[in-house]
C-alpha positions as CSV (number, residue, x, y, z in Angstrom):
1,X,178.1,141.7,149.1
2,X,178.0,140.0,145.7
3,X,181.6,138.8,146.1
4,X,180.9,137.0,149.4
5,X,177.7,135.5,148.1
6,X,179.2,134.4,144.8
7,X,182.2,132.9,146.5
8,X,180.0,130.8,148.8
9,X,177.3,130.0,146.2
10,X,178.7,126.6,145.4
11,X,177.7,125.3,148.9
12,X,174.1,126.4,148.3
13,X,174.0,125.1,144.8
14,X,175.0,121.7,146.2
15,X,172.3,122.0,148.9
16,X,169.7,123.0,146.3
17,X,170.6,119.9,144.2
18,X,170.4,117.7,147.3
19,X,166.8,119.0,147.9
20,X,166.0,118.6,144.2
21,X,167.1,114.9,144.3
22,X,164.8,114.3,147.4
23,X,161.6,116.1,146.7
24,X,158.8,116.1,149.3
25,X,155.1,116.9,148.8
26,X,153.0,119.2,150.8
27,X,153.3,118.8,154.6
28,X,155.8,116.0,154.1
29,X,158.9,118.2,153.9
30,X,160.6,116.5,156.9
31,X,164.0,115.9,155.2
32,X,164.0,119.3,153.6
33,X,163.1,121.0,156.9
34,X,165.9,119.1,158.6
35,X,168.4,120.3,156.0
36,X,167.2,123.9,156.5
37,X,167.4,123.7,160.3
38,X,170.9,122.2,160.1
39,X,172.0,125.0,157.7
40,X,170.6,127.7,160.0
41,X,172.2,126.2,163.1
42,X,175.6,126.1,161.3
43,X,175.3,129.8,160.7
44,X,174.5,130.5,164.4
45,X,170.9,131.4,163.6
46,X,168.1,130.7,166.1
47,X,165.8,128.1,164.6
48,X,162.1,127.3,165.4
49,X,160.3,124.3,164.0
50,X,156.8,122.9,163.9
51,X,154.5,125.6,162.5
52,X,152.3,123.8,160.0
53,X,154.1,120.6,160.9
54,X,157.2,121.0,158.7
55,X,157.6,124.8,158.7
56,X,160.9,126.3,159.8
57,X,161.5,129.9,161.0
58,X,165.0,131.3,161.4
59,X,165.5,134.4,163.7
60,X,168.4,136.6,163.1
61,X,168.9,139.7,165.3
62,X,171.3,142.6,165.2
63,X,171.3,145.7,167.4
64,X,168.5,146.9,169.6
65,X,165.9,148.1,167.0
66,X,162.3,146.6,167.4
67,X,161.8,146.7,163.6
68,X,161.4,143.3,161.9
69,X,161.1,142.0,158.4
70,X,159.9,138.6,157.1
71,X,161.4,136.8,154.1
72,X,159.5,133.7,152.8
73,X,160.6,130.7,150.7
74,X,158.5,127.7,149.9
75,X,159.8,124.1,150.2
76,X,157.4,121.6,148.7
77,X,157.6,119.7,145.4
78,X,154.9,118.6,142.9
79,X,153.3,115.2,142.3
80,X,155.0,114.8,138.9
81,X,157.4,112.3,137.3
82,X,160.7,114.0,136.4
83,X,162.0,113.4,132.9
84,X,165.5,114.8,133.4
85,X,168.7,112.6,133.3
86,X,171.2,114.8,135.2
87,X,172.8,113.5,138.4
88,X,170.6,115.4,140.8
89,X,167.3,114.3,139.2
90,X,164.5,113.2,141.6
91,X,165.2,109.8,143.2
92,X,161.6,109.5,144.2
93,X,159.0,108.3,141.6
94,X,156.1,110.6,141.0
95,X,157.7,113.5,142.9
96,X,159.6,116.4,141.4
97,X,160.8,120.0,142.2
98,X,159.2,121.4,139.0
99,X,158.5,124.9,140.3
100,X,161.9,125.8,141.8
101,X,161.1,125.7,145.5
102,X,164.4,124.0,146.0
103,X,166.0,127.1,144.5
104,X,163.9,129.4,146.6
105,X,165.0,127.6,149.8
106,X,168.7,127.7,148.8
107,X,168.5,131.4,147.8
108,X,167.1,132.4,151.2
109,X,169.7,130.2,153.0
110,X,172.5,131.9,151.0
111,X,171.1,135.3,152.0
112,X,170.9,134.2,155.6
113,X,174.6,133.1,155.5
114,X,175.7,136.5,154.3
115,X,173.5,138.4,156.8
116,X,174.7,136.2,159.7
117,X,178.3,136.8,158.6
118,X,178.1,140.6,158.2
119,X,175.1,141.7,160.4
120,X,175.0,145.1,158.6
121,X,171.5,145.8,159.7
122,X,169.7,146.6,163.0
123,X,166.5,144.8,163.9
124,X,165.2,141.3,163.3
125,X,165.0,139.1,160.2
126,X,162.5,136.3,160.2
127,X,163.5,133.6,157.6
128,X,160.2,131.8,156.8
129,X,160.6,128.4,155.2
130,X,157.1,127.4,154.4
131,X,155.6,124.0,153.5
132,X,152.8,123.2,151.2
133,X,152.5,126.1,148.8
134,X,151.3,123.9,145.9
135,X,147.6,123.9,146.5
136,X,147.5,122.9,150.2
137,X,147.7,126.4,151.8
138,X,150.8,126.0,154.0
139,X,151.0,129.8,154.5
140,X,147.5,129.9,155.9
141,X,148.2,127.0,158.2
142,X,151.4,128.7,159.5
143,X,149.5,131.9,160.1
144,X,146.6,130.0,161.9
145,X,149.2,128.4,164.2
146,X,150.6,131.8,165.2
147,X,153.3,132.8,162.7
148,X,152.8,136.5,163.0
149,X,152.0,136.4,166.7
150,X,155.2,134.5,167.6
151,X,157.3,136.4,165.1
152,X,155.9,139.9,164.9
153,X,157.1,141.8,161.7
154,X,156.2,145.0,160.0
155,X,156.2,143.6,156.5
156,X,156.7,140.3,154.7
157,X,158.2,139.6,151.3
158,X,158.3,136.8,148.7
159,X,160.2,135.9,145.5
160,X,159.7,133.4,142.7
161,X,161.9,132.3,139.8
162,X,160.4,133.2,136.4
163,X,161.5,131.4,133.3
164,X,159.6,133.7,131.0
165,X,162.0,136.6,132.0
166,X,165.7,136.7,131.0
167,X,168.2,135.8,133.6
168,X,168.9,138.6,136.0
169,X,165.7,140.7,135.3
170,X,163.3,141.3,138.1
171,X,159.5,141.8,137.7
172,X,158.3,144.2,140.4
173,X,154.7,145.2,139.9
174,X,152.3,147.1,142.2
175,X,148.8,145.9,142.9
176,X,147.5,142.4,141.8
177,X,150.3,140.2,140.5
178,X,148.6,136.7,140.8
179,X,145.0,135.6,140.7
180,X,142.7,134.2,143.2
181,X,142.1,130.5,142.4
182,X,138.8,128.8,143.4
183,X,137.3,125.4,142.6
184,X,133.8,124.3,141.8
185,X,131.9,121.0,141.5
186,X,128.5,120.7,139.9
187,X,126.4,117.6,140.2
188,X,123.7,117.4,137.5
189,X,121.1,114.8,138.4
190,X,118.4,113.7,135.9
191,X,116.6,110.4,135.3
192,X,118.4,107.5,133.7
193,X,117.0,105.7,130.7
194,X,117.8,103.3,127.8
195,X,119.8,105.0,125.1
196,X,117.2,103.8,122.6
197,X,114.3,105.4,124.5
198,X,115.7,108.8,125.7
199,X,112.1,110.2,126.1
200,X,111.6,108.0,129.1
201,X,114.3,109.8,131.1
202,X,115.9,113.2,131.7
203,X,119.3,113.4,130.1
204,X,121.9,114.7,132.6
205,X,124.6,114.7,129.9
206,X,122.7,117.1,127.6
207,X,121.9,119.4,130.5
208,X,125.6,119.3,131.7
209,X,126.8,120.0,128.2
210,X,124.6,123.1,128.0
211,X,125.9,124.2,131.3
212,X,129.5,123.9,130.1
213,X,128.8,126.1,127.1
214,X,126.8,128.6,129.2
215,X,129.6,129.0,131.8
216,X,131.8,130.4,129.0
217,X,129.5,133.3,128.6
218,X,130.1,134.6,132.1
219,X,133.4,136.3,131.2
220,X,132.2,137.5,127.8
221,X,128.6,138.7,128.7
222,X,128.3,139.2,132.5
223,X,131.6,140.9,133.5
224,X,132.9,144.3,132.6
225,X,135.3,143.7,129.6
226,X,138.1,145.4,131.6
227,X,137.8,142.8,134.4
228,X,139.8,139.6,134.0
229,X,138.3,136.2,134.9
230,X,139.0,132.7,133.6
231,X,136.4,130.0,134.1
232,X,137.6,126.5,133.1
233,X,135.7,123.3,133.2
234,X,138.4,120.7,133.7
235,X,136.4,117.6,134.4
236,X,133.2,116.1,132.9
237,X,132.3,112.6,134.2
238,X,129.2,110.7,133.3
239,X,128.0,107.2,132.3
240,X,129.8,103.9,131.8
241,X,127.9,102.1,129.1
242,X,127.1,102.6,125.4
243,X,123.4,101.9,125.8
244,X,122.6,103.7,129.1
245,X,121.7,107.4,129.5
246,X,123.2,108.0,133.0
247,X,121.3,109.5,135.8
248,X,124.2,111.9,136.8
249,X,126.9,114.0,135.3
250,X,129.6,115.6,137.3
251,X,131.4,118.8,136.3
252,X,134.4,120.4,138.0
253,X,136.7,123.3,137.3
254,X,138.4,126.5,138.4
255,X,137.7,130.2,138.6
256,X,140.5,132.7,138.6
257,X,140.0,136.4,139.3
258,X,141.9,139.4,140.6
259,X,139.2,141.3,142.5
260,X,136.8,140.1,145.2
261,X,133.9,141.9,143.5
262,X,134.6,140.0,140.2
263,X,134.9,136.8,142.1
264,X,131.5,137.3,143.8
265,X,129.9,138.2,140.4
266,X,131.2,135.0,138.9
267,X,130.0,132.8,141.8
268,X,126.5,134.3,141.6
269,X,126.4,133.8,137.8
270,X,127.4,130.1,138.1
271,X,124.7,129.6,140.7
272,X,122.1,131.3,138.5
273,X,123.1,129.2,135.5
274,X,122.8,126.0,137.5
275,X,119.3,126.9,138.6
276,X,118.2,128.1,135.2
277,X,119.6,125.2,133.2
278,X,118.3,122.8,135.8
279,X,114.7,124.2,135.2
280,X,115.1,124.3,131.5
281,X,116.2,120.7,131.1
282,X,114.2,119.3,134.0
283,X,117.2,118.3,136.0
284,X,118.7,119.3,139.4
285,X,122.1,121.0,139.1
286,X,123.7,121.6,142.5
287,X,126.8,123.8,142.9
288,X,129.6,123.3,145.5
289,X,131.9,126.3,145.3
290,X,135.2,126.4,147.3
291,X,137.3,129.5,147.6
292,X,141.0,128.8,147.3
293,X,144.0,131.1,147.4
294,X,143.1,134.9,147.2
295,X,144.8,137.2,144.8
296,X,148.4,138.2,145.5
297,X,148.3,142.0,145.9
298,X,151.4,144.0,146.5
299,X,151.2,147.1,148.7
300,X,152.4,150.3,147.1
301,X,155.2,151.5,149.5
302,X,156.8,148.1,149.8
303,X,156.7,147.6,146.0
304,X,158.5,150.9,145.6
305,X,161.1,149.7,148.1
306,X,161.6,146.4,146.3
307,X,162.0,148.1,143.0
308,X,164.8,150.3,144.3
309,X,166.5,147.3,146.0
310,X,166.2,145.2,142.8
311,X,167.7,148.1,140.8
312,X,170.6,148.3,143.2
313,X,171.4,144.6,142.5
314,X,170.8,144.3,138.7
315,X,170.5,147.9,137.5
316,X,167.5,150.0,136.8
317,X,167.0,148.8,133.2
318,X,166.7,145.2,134.4
319,X,163.7,145.9,136.7
320,X,160.4,145.5,134.9
321,X,157.1,147.0,136.2
322,X,155.2,146.4,132.9
323,X,154.6,142.7,133.3
324,X,151.0,141.5,133.0
325,X,149.6,139.8,136.1
326,X,149.6,136.0,136.1
327,X,146.5,133.9,136.3
328,X,148.5,131.5,138.4
329,X,147.9,131.4,142.1
330,X,150.2,131.6,145.2
331,X,149.4,131.2,148.9
332,X,151.7,134.0,149.8
333,X,148.5,135.9,149.2
334,X,147.4,135.0,152.7
335,X,150.4,136.6,154.2
336,X,149.9,139.8,152.1
337,X,146.3,140.0,153.4
338,X,147.7,140.2,157.0
339,X,150.8,142.2,156.4
340,X,152.1,144.8,153.9
341,X,154.7,143.5,151.5
342,X,155.7,142.6,148.0
343,X,156.0,139.5,145.8
344,X,158.6,139.8,143.0
345,X,159.7,137.5,140.2
346,X,163.3,136.9,139.2
347,X,164.1,136.0,135.6
348,X,165.6,132.5,135.1
349,X,164.9,132.2,131.4
350,X,167.0,129.7,129.6
351,X,165.0,130.2,126.4
352,X,163.7,126.6,126.3
353,X,160.1,125.6,126.5
354,X,161.1,122.6,128.6
355,X,162.4,125.0,131.3
356,X,158.9,126.4,132.0
357,X,157.4,125.9,135.5
358,X,155.5,122.6,136.1
359,X,157.2,121.0,133.2
360,X,158.7,117.4,133.7
361,X,162.0,118.6,132.3
362,X,162.2,121.8,134.3
363,X,165.2,122.5,136.6
364,X,165.9,125.6,138.7
365,X,168.6,127.8,137.0
366,X,171.5,127.9,139.5
367,X,172.9,131.0,137.7
368,X,170.3,133.1,139.5
369,X,170.9,131.8,143.0
370,X,173.5,134.6,143.9
371,X,171.3,137.2,142.4
372,X,168.3,136.2,144.4
373,X,170.4,135.9,147.6
374,X,171.9,139.4,147.0
375,X,168.4,140.8,146.5
376,X,167.2,139.3,149.9
377,X,170.3,140.6,151.7
378,X,170.1,144.1,150.3
379,X,166.4,144.2,151.1
380,X,167.2,143.5,154.7
381,X,169.9,146.1,154.8
382,X,167.6,148.7,153.2
383,X,164.7,147.9,155.5
384,X,166.7,147.6,158.7
385,X,169.5,150.1,158.2
386,X,172.2,150.3,160.9
387,X,172.4,153.7,162.7
388,X,175.4,154.8,160.6
389,X,173.3,154.6,157.5
390,X,170.2,156.3,158.7
C-alpha cells in the first residue's frame, strides 16, 4: 500500500500546491471542486456535484456488500493575506490556505486513487469533499440538502493536520475532541450626555465595562471547576467623540464549551448578568446569542477502530490518546451528531511557530500526505474487508 501511494504522491503534491495557489473562500470553491471532480473522473470514480453548491461526493464501490463508509475532507480557504514567498503561494490577495484544507483534499484524493486501483474492499466508500468549514457550516448545509439520504453510510470519519504534533504521529481521542463555538452580541443602551456633565446621562460605557468584567466570573464562579468553558469578549464599540458620552455600547464575543449542559449554564448566566447590570446601572442590556458549531464528539467503537488503523500505519507508539481537547471548533461535529464516527489529527509539526494553523506563513507539510492517504485507505480496507479477510 505505502509503496503505491508514495510512488504516486508527487501527482497529489502538485495538485495540492495548485489548490494552494488558487484559494477559494466558503461556498466559492468552484475551481477546487472542478479539480476534485476531474481527478475522481480520471480514476473512474462516480462523481456527484452540487450539495451545498460546491460540494463533491465521489462514490467507489466494490463487491456486493451493503456496508458503506464516509470519508470527509474540507476544501475552503481563509480570508487572510499570505506572507510566504514560495512558488505555490496564493495568487489571490486576501485569500490563503492557512489551515491545510488543500492538503486534506489532496490526501483524500491520493487515498481514492489507491482504492480505485486495488479495490481490496467490499462495500461502498463515499468520498466527501466539503465546502465552507471555516465558520460557514458547509457540513450542515450538505446534510440539510440530503447528504446522508442520498449517500447512506454506517459511519463517517474526518482528519486534520496538526502542527503541534511531530510528523507521523496521530492523535486519536475518545469523547469530545473539539469545542462547541457560539457567538454573542450585547447592546447596552443608556442615555447620552456631555462628557463634562455625566450626571445628566446614563453611561453605557461604564455599564458595558462592568459587564465585560462580570462575564469573566462565569467560568470561575458559576461552573464546576472540572467543566471547561472559555468566554471571550472580542469586540467593544462605543462613541466617536472626546466630549460625548455615547448612548450605546456594543459588545461581542465567543463562548466555547464541550458539554451542552455547560453551554446552557453559560447562556443563562450571560442573560442574568445582562439583566442585573442593566438594572444596577440604569441601562438596557440586550443579549443576542447565536449557537454555532457543536462539540466534536468521537464515538467509542469507531475511535477504537481508528486507533488500531493508525497504529497499523505508523506504529503503536506513534498513536497518541493523551492529547487535551482543543477549544477550536469544527463543523464535522454536525456529521458526528448524525452518524457514529471519529475525527483524528495527524502530526505535521515542523517545529516552527510560523507553521501553526491560521498563521500567514503556514503551509501544509507535504511530507505527511502519503501517511494520511495510507490511513484513509487502510481504514476503508479495515471497515469494509473483502470476504477473504473476514
